[in-house]
C-alpha positions, 0 to 999 in steps of 0.5 A: 126539905124542899119540895121536889115539885119546886125544882121541876121545869114549868113545862112539866108542871103544865103537862103533868096535870094535863096527861093525868087528868086526861087519862082520868076521863077514861079511868072514871068509867070503871068507877061508874060501872060499879054499884057504889054510889058516886058520892061514896066513890068520890068520898073514898077517893079523897079519903085516900088522897088526904092520907097519902098527902099527910104521909107525904108531908111527914116524909118531907118533914113538914108539920100538919099543924096549921094556924086555926084561921087556915082551917076555915079556908081549907074546910071551904075548899074541901066542901066547895072544890073537892065535894061540890065541884066533883058532885056537880060535874057528875050530876051535870053530865046526866043532863048535858053532854060531857063535851059541853061541861068541858067547854064551860070549864075552859072559862076558868082561864078568864075567871082566874085571870079576873079574880087574880087581878082583883085580889093581887093585881096580876096583869094579863096581856091582850095576847094571852086573852086573845090566844086563850079565846082561840083555844076555847073556841077550838075546844068548842069546835071539837065538841060541836055536834054534842053542843048543838044537840044540847037544846033537845035535852029536856033538862038542859038548863039544869045541866048548864046550871050545875056545870056553871056551879062546878066551874065557879066552885073550882075557881073559888076553891083554887083561890082559897088554896092559893091565898094560904100558900101565898101567906107561906103555908106549905102546899102539901098539908093544905091539900091534905086537910082540904081533901080530908074535909071534902072526903068527910063531907062527901061520905057524910052526905052519902049517909044522909041521903040514904046510901051505905058506905059501900065498897066494891072489891073488884080489881077494876074498881080498886085499881081505878080508885087508887089511880084517881086518888094517887095521880088524879088528886095527889100528883096532879093537884100538887103540880097544878098549884105549883104551876099556879104559884109560878106562872099565875092562876090564869096560865095554870087554868090553861091545863083545863083547856088542853085536857079534853084534847088529850082525853079524846086521843085516849078515847080514840085509842081505848074506846073507839072514838073517831075524829071528824074534820071539824074536831081535827080543826078544833084540836089544831086551833086549840094547840096553836092558841095554847102555844101562843098563850103560854110562850113568854113575851 
């Protein structure tokens, strides 16, 4: 059965992950408000995601049995991207503002472009690089007050290191997945195995660090967990990798540039965030630059 995502228009493959991941910034707050350790919560999230993807693969008539060599890549993806990346982001935000983490994740555009050129000689135009730089600058302006205050934090260097590690982990894990799909392996089973390996690693690490595999039965915790698993992981990553297959990893990484902009709009509606003139200017610069970066020559 042909995946429905393959038939979706490119603009939907781009905006789908943007809107979902922007909303997860708020939804994650319900996870953090519970007594369940972060490692355990993220482990439950990817356990549910892996089971959903496995069920989706079976419904599509796609076998979950993959070549033995692929499991090395998928194990690496699970440990690096779905465990290491998410853990590092949560830990980094204990030491530096979330805005700075968001800006650093924008660097994925240039890292993905470089790795795609090194691996597959995928060209990147000067217009794309200049426009992407403008979009990243726009995001930096949005969060400038937070970024400017980073130096006053005692463990800012540790937070920066963890943030950069998270970015690199996301890039490496993403390319592991694309290496497999470019060899003809179906995306959904690859994601199912990768997230499953990541979940096992996270839950095992949670036990090893002295935490029980606790769970919160409150409806806010359960509902947010299901949302993060179903939409934040299954739907968003499936659309994102379809976009990367169609338009290249560098263009797909622009998703991460627009996410903070939409997330702040959600925050203004639900959490009372108030935009400053500098933030409004940054949003405008980001949106204009993204339009230039994504339009075809």
